[in-house]
C-alpha positions as CSV (number, residue, x, y, z in Angstrom):
1,M,0.0,0.0,0.1
2,S,1.0,3.3,-1.0
3,K,2.5,5.4,2.2
4,F,0.9,8.5,0.6
5,F,-2.7,10.1,-0.2
6,S,-4.9,9.0,-2.5
7,E,-8.9,9.4,-3.8
8,V,-8.8,5.5,-4.1
9,A,-6.6,4.9,-0.9
10,S,-8.0,8.3,1.0
11,V,-9.4,6.2,4.4
12,E,-6.2,3.6,4.5
13,A,-3.8,6.9,4.6
14,V,-5.4,8.6,7.5
15,N,-6.2,5.5,9.4
16,A,-2.6,3.9,9.3
17,R,-1.3,7.7,11.5
18,M,-2.9,6.4,14.1
19,G,-0.3,5.5,16.8
20,N,0.2,1.7,17.9
21,T,-0.9,3.0,21.5
22,V,-3.7,5.1,21.0
23,N,-7.2,3.5,22.9
24,P,-8.5,0.8,21.6
25,R,-12.1,1.8,21.7
26,L,-10.7,5.3,20.3
27,K,-9.3,3.6,17.4
28,E,-12.2,1.9,16.9
29,V,-14.5,5.0,16.8
30,M,-12.1,7.1,15.1
31,S,-11.7,4.3,11.6
32,S,-14.8,4.0,11.5
33,L,-15.4,7.7,11.5
34,I,-12.9,8.4,8.6
35,S,-14.2,5.3,6.8
36,H,-18.1,6.4,6.5
37,L,-16.7,10.3,6.5
38,H,-14.9,9.6,3.6
39,A,-17.1,7.1,1.6
40,F,-20.1,10.2,2.2
41,I,-17.7,12.8,0.5
42,K,-17.0,10.4,-2.6
43,D,-20.5,9.6,-2.5
44,V,-22.0,13.3,-3.0
45,Q,-18.8,14.8,-4.6
46,L,-18.5,17.0,-2.4
47,T,-17.4,19.8,-4.0
48,Q,-15.0,23.2,-2.9
49,S,-18.0,25.8,-1.8
50,E,-19.8,22.8,0.0
51,W,-17.3,22.0,2.1
52,E,-16.6,25.6,2.7
53,F,-20.1,26.4,3.4
54,A,-19.6,23.3,6.1
55,I,-17.0,24.2,7.4
56,D,-18.3,27.9,7.9
57,F,-21.7,26.4,9.4
58,L,-20.1,24.7,11.9
59,T,-18.0,27.9,12.9
60,Q,-20.8,29.7,13.6
61,T,-22.8,26.4,15.0
62,G,-19.9,27.0,17.5
63,Q,-19.6,30.4,17.9
64,I,-23.0,30.8,19.0
65,C,-23.1,28.1,22.2
66,S,-22.7,29.6,26.0
67,G,-23.4,28.3,29.2
68,E,-27.3,28.5,28.2
69,R,-27.1,27.6,24.9
70,Q,-25.5,24.0,23.2
71,E,-26.2,24.4,19.8
72,F,-24.3,21.6,19.1
73,V,-26.2,19.4,20.8
74,L,-29.7,21.2,19.2
75,L,-28.0,20.4,15.7
76,S,-27.5,16.5,17.0
77,D,-31.7,16.7,18.1
78,T,-33.0,17.9,15.0
79,L,-30.6,15.1,13.0
80,G,-32.2,12.6,15.2
81,A,-28.6,11.5,16.7
82,S,-29.4,12.2,19.9
83,M,-32.5,10.2,19.7
84,L,-30.4,7.2,18.0
85,V,-27.7,7.1,20.5
86,D,-30.7,7.3,23.3
87,A,-32.2,4.2,21.5
88,I,-29.1,2.4,21.7
89,N,-28.3,3.0,25.0
90,N,-31.4,2.3,26.4
91,R,-33.3,-0.9,24.5
92,R,-36.1,-2.6,27.4
93,P,-37.7,-5.4,26.8
94,A,-41.3,-5.2,25.5
95,G,-44.0,-3.4,28.2
96,A,-41.2,-1.2,29.5
97,T,-41.5,2.3,29.1
98,E,-39.6,3.8,26.2
99,N,-36.8,6.5,26.8
100,T,-36.5,9.8,25.1
101,V,-34.5,12.5,24.9
102,L,-34.0,14.7,28.2
103,G,-34.2,18.2,26.5
104,P,-32.1,21.0,27.3
105,F,-34.5,22.5,30.5
106,H,-34.0,19.7,33.0
107,V,-33.6,21.9,36.8
108,K,-31.7,19.8,39.4
109,G,-33.7,19.6,43.2
110,A,-36.5,20.6,41.8
111,P,-38.8,21.0,45.4
112,E,-40.2,17.8,46.9
113,R,-44.0,18.0,46.7
114,D,-46.6,15.6,48.5
115,L,-48.8,13.7,46.2
116,G,-52.0,15.1,44.6
117,A,-50.0,18.7,45.5
118,G,-49.9,21.2,42.1
119,I,-46.8,22.9,40.1
120,S,-48.0,25.4,38.6
121,F,-47.7,29.1,40.0
122,D,-48.4,31.6,37.0
123,G,-52.3,31.5,37.1
124,K,-52.2,30.4,33.6
125,G,-53.1,27.9,31.4
126,E,-55.7,24.4,31.5
127,S,-55.4,22.6,34.7
128,C,-54.4,19.0,34.3
129,L,-54.4,15.7,36.6
130,F,-51.3,13.9,35.9
131,E,-52.0,10.7,37.6
132,G,-50.7,6.6,37.4
133,C,-48.5,4.0,38.9
134,V,-44.9,2.6,38.7
135,T,-44.7,-0.7,38.2
136,D,-41.9,-3.7,38.0
137,L,-42.4,-5.5,34.3
138,R,-44.8,-7.7,36.5
139,G,-47.6,-5.0,37.0
140,N,-46.4,-4.9,40.5
141,G,-46.3,-1.5,42.0
142,I,-43.5,0.3,43.3
143,A,-43.2,2.0,46.4
144,G,-40.7,4.8,47.1
145,A,-40.2,5.9,43.2
146,R,-38.7,9.4,42.8
147,I,-40.7,10.8,40.2
148,D,-39.4,14.1,38.8
149,V,-41.6,15.8,36.5
150,W,-41.6,19.5,34.2
151,S,-42.9,21.4,31.4
152,D,-43.7,24.4,30.0
153,N,-46.2,27.0,30.4
154,A,-49.1,27.8,28.7
155,E,-47.3,30.2,26.5
156,G,-44.7,27.8,25.7
157,F,-41.9,28.5,27.9
158,Y,-39.9,27.1,30.5
159,D,-39.2,28.8,33.6
160,V,-35.8,28.9,33.5
161,Q,-36.3,30.7,29.7
162,Q,-38.5,33.2,31.8
163,P,-36.5,34.0,35.1
164,D,-38.1,37.4,35.7
165,I,-41.5,36.6,34.2
166,Q,-42.2,33.0,35.4
167,P,-42.1,31.8,39.3
168,K,-39.4,29.7,40.3
169,W,-39.8,26.2,40.1
170,N,-42.9,26.7,38.1
171,N,-44.1,23.8,36.5
172,R,-42.0,21.3,38.3
173,G,-41.5,18.9,41.1
174,V,-40.7,16.3,42.5
175,F,-42.9,13.0,44.0
176,T,-42.4,10.1,45.6
177,T,-44.9,7.2,45.2
178,G,-46.6,5.6,48.0
179,A,-46.6,2.2,49.0
180,D,-48.8,1.2,46.3
181,G,-46.7,2.5,43.6
182,R,-49.1,5.4,42.7
183,Y,-48.3,8.6,42.0
184,S,-50.4,12.0,41.1
185,F,-49.8,15.8,40.7
186,V,-51.8,19.0,39.4
187,G,-50.0,21.1,36.4
188,I,-51.6,22.2,33.3
189,K,-52.3,20.7,29.7
190,P,-48.6,21.1,27.7
191,V,-48.9,23.6,24.7
192,S,-46.3,22.8,21.6
193,Y,-43.1,25.2,21.6
194,P,-40.7,26.0,18.9
195,I,-37.2,24.6,19.7
196,P,-34.3,27.9,19.5
197,H,-34.5,28.6,15.6
198,D,-32.5,32.5,15.7
199,G,-29.3,30.4,14.9
200,P,-27.6,28.3,12.6
201,V,-29.4,24.7,13.1
202,G,-32.8,27.0,12.7
203,K,-31.2,28.3,9.3
204,M,-30.6,24.2,8.3
205,L,-34.7,23.6,9.3
206,E,-35.8,26.2,6.6
207,V,-33.9,25.4,4.2
208,L,-35.1,21.7,4.6
209,G,-38.6,22.6,4.8
210,R,-38.5,21.7,8.1
211,H,-40.8,23.1,11.0
212,P,-39.2,23.8,14.5
213,Y,-41.5,23.0,17.0
214,R,-42.2,20.2,19.4
215,P,-45.3,18.5,20.4
216,A,-46.5,19.2,23.6
217,H,-45.3,17.0,26.3
218,M,-44.5,16.6,30.0
219,H,-41.3,15.1,31.3
220,F,-40.6,12.7,33.2
221,I,-37.3,11.1,35.2
222,V,-38.5,8.0,37.1
223,T,-36.1,6.3,39.1
224,A,-36.5,3.2,41.8
225,P,-33.6,1.0,43.5
226,D,-33.1,-1.5,41.5
227,F,-34.8,-0.6,38.6
228,Q,-33.2,1.5,35.6
229,R,-34.0,5.0,35.3
230,V,-36.4,6.1,33.0
231,V,-35.9,9.8,31.2
232,T,-39.1,10.4,28.8
233,H,-41.7,12.2,27.8
234,T,-45.7,11.8,27.5
235,F,-47.3,13.5,24.7
236,V,-50.9,15.2,23.9
237,G,-51.9,12.9,20.7
238,D,-53.8,15.5,19.3
239,D,-51.2,17.9,18.9
240,N,-50.3,19.1,14.9
241,Y,-47.0,18.3,15.7
242,M,-47.4,14.8,16.5
243,T,-45.6,13.2,13.7
244,S,-43.3,16.0,12.8
245,D,-41.4,16.4,16.4
246,A,-38.5,18.5,15.3
247,V,-36.2,16.3,17.5
248,F,-37.9,13.1,16.6
249,G,-38.5,12.6,20.4
250,V,-42.0,11.2,19.6
251,K,-42.4,7.4,20.5
252,E,-45.8,5.7,19.7
253,T,-46.0,4.3,23.6
254,L,-45.3,7.4,24.9
255,V,-48.5,9.2,23.9
256,A,-51.0,9.7,26.9
257,P,-54.9,10.2,26.8
258,Y,-55.7,13.4,27.7
259,E,-59.6,13.4,28.8
260,R,-61.7,16.4,29.4
261,L,-63.8,16.2,32.8
262,Q,-66.7,17.7,34.0
263,N,-67.4,19.2,37.2
264,A,-64.1,18.2,38.6
265,S,-61.4,20.3,40.0
266,T,-59.5,19.6,37.2
267,L,-60.1,20.7,33.4
268,W,-58.2,17.8,32.1
269,R,-57.0,14.1,33.3
270,S,-54.1,12.4,31.7
271,A,-53.3,8.8,33.3
272,F,-50.1,7.0,32.0
273,D,-48.6,4.1,34.1
274,F,-44.6,3.6,34.3
275,V,-43.3,0.2,33.8
276,L,-39.4,-0.1,34.9
277,T,-37.1,-2.7,33.9
278,P,-34.5,-4.6,36.6
279,A,-30.9,-3.0,36.8
280,D,-29.3,-6.1,36.2
281,L,-31.4,-7.2,33.2
282,D,-29.2,-6.6,30.1
């Protein structure tokens, strides 16, 4: 094999430069990356101007990143890469609750609240009772499971996006199931909202003929000793963006019922059971 670079042997030339002491996993990942990257360039016959445009796009993506905004994660989300990584790393048996992306608006340390308590404090939105059970794969209720919940407000913003407008910890809380594994709390029926689209990723979506919206959803992190952690959403099934989520987060099993109530303390009720997988189950 020639020691010099050529179009035909480009992959071999680059991968041959890696040293003998490289971490085996790093070598595996980088070798595959080089192979697929070069194959893509050859497949589309990438032009010089297109390469320059791509470099400028990535440069702009990095420049807009800050402590409050991670445009590269947003790029990964909108290309479906985040969901694919999540799916590969959270394979579960049939019947177990599926994972989906965490999203950028989770905040650690949300207040512990009593079962049945409310989490919405800005006086906006249509009230909704969220309730259900946390069980194992056999349907047994799991006592002491912790449920960390958060959602946007009725205007499509999370409290951390509007720290001077929304009350602190608005639409957030942590609940612990009782002996029967049941949980309940009162929030609002979530609404759809756009991901940040004023940067390079937003421009990419526009030229691809895609919108930046996420369908309405409630976030959950469910944990219990000896069980795998579940990071997921439940979705409002009749949302206009259900089949075109900008970050591909919707899974059919996560679509939750929303029942309109009459003469009740809340306008809506959404019941959803979470089924956890044992921690030692491969």
